[in-house]
C-alpha positions in Angstrom: 7.0 5.5 7.0 6.8 4.0 3.4 5.1 0.6 2.0 6.7 -1.0 -1.6 4.6 -3.2 -3.7 6.1 -5.0 -6.5 5.2 -7.0 -9.5 7.5 -7.8 -12.7 9.1 -4.5 -13.3 6.5 -2.2 -11.9 6.9 -0.8 -8.4 4.8 1.6 -6.1 5.7 3.5 -2.8 3.4 5.0 -0.6 4.2 8.7 0.5 3.7 10.1 4.1 1.3 12.7 2.2 -1.3 9.6 1.2 -0.3 9.1 -2.4 1.7 6.9 -4.2 5.0 7.0 -5.9 5.6 4.5 -8.9 7.8 3.9 -11.7 4.8 3.7 -14.0 2.6 7.1 -14.2 -0.4 4.6 -15.2 0.1 2.6 -12.3 0.6 5.2 -9.8 -2.7 7.0 -10.9 -5.1 3.6 -10.8 -3.1 3.4 -7.0 -4.5 6.6 -6.1 -7.6 6.2 -7.2 -8.1 2.4 -5.6 -5.5 2.6 -2.5 -5.7 6.4 -1.2 -6.5 7.4 2.5 -10.1 8.0 1.4 -10.9 3.9 0.5 -9.8 3.0 4.3 -13.2 2.4 5.4 -11.9 1.9 9.1 -9.7 4.1 11.5 -6.0 2.3 11.3 -3.1 3.4 13.3 -0.7 2.5 10.0 -2.5 4.3 6.9 0.2 3.6 4.6 0.5 0.0 5.3 -3.7 -0.4 5.3 -3.2 1.8 1.5 -0.8 -1.2 0.9 -3.2 -3.8 1.8 -5.9 -2.3 0.1 -3.3 -1.9 -3.1 -2.6 -5.6 -3.1 -6.2 -6.7 -2.5 -7.5 -5.0 -5.7 -4.1 -5.9 -7.7 -3.6 -9.5 -6.5 -0.7 -10.1 -8.7 1.4 -7.6 -6.6 2.8 -8.2 -3.0 4.3 -5.8 -0.3 8.0 -6.4 -0.5 9.3 -3.5 1.9 8.2 -1.5 5.3 10.4 0.9 6.0 9.2 2.1 9.6 10.8 1.8 13.4 8.5 -0.8 13.8 9.2 -4.5 13.0 5.9 -5.8 11.9 5.8 -8.7 9.2 2.8 -8.6 6.6 2.3 -11.9 7.0 1.4 -12.2 10.5 -0.4 -8.6 10.5 -4.2 -8.8 11.1 -5.7 -7.1 8.5 -6.8 -3.8 9.1 -8.7 -2.8 5.6 -12.0 -3.7 4.5 -12.6 -3.3 1.1 
């Protein structure tokens, strides 16, 4: 699974190893600091989606734009899984 977030020209995507990949090295470094698995406060069955929720909470201009998974969950209807 991977979750993609975007804002203007900046994009970032969660990786299965619990890190972020971005078109901006600075954004990638920031996301790995503020929205890594160790920042998730409680159990979640979907770590990458929870990382993305935490990222958009910390960077409010960013939005989740794509979820690549076998499930058909929609971000607007998902119950938030992250306690910041």
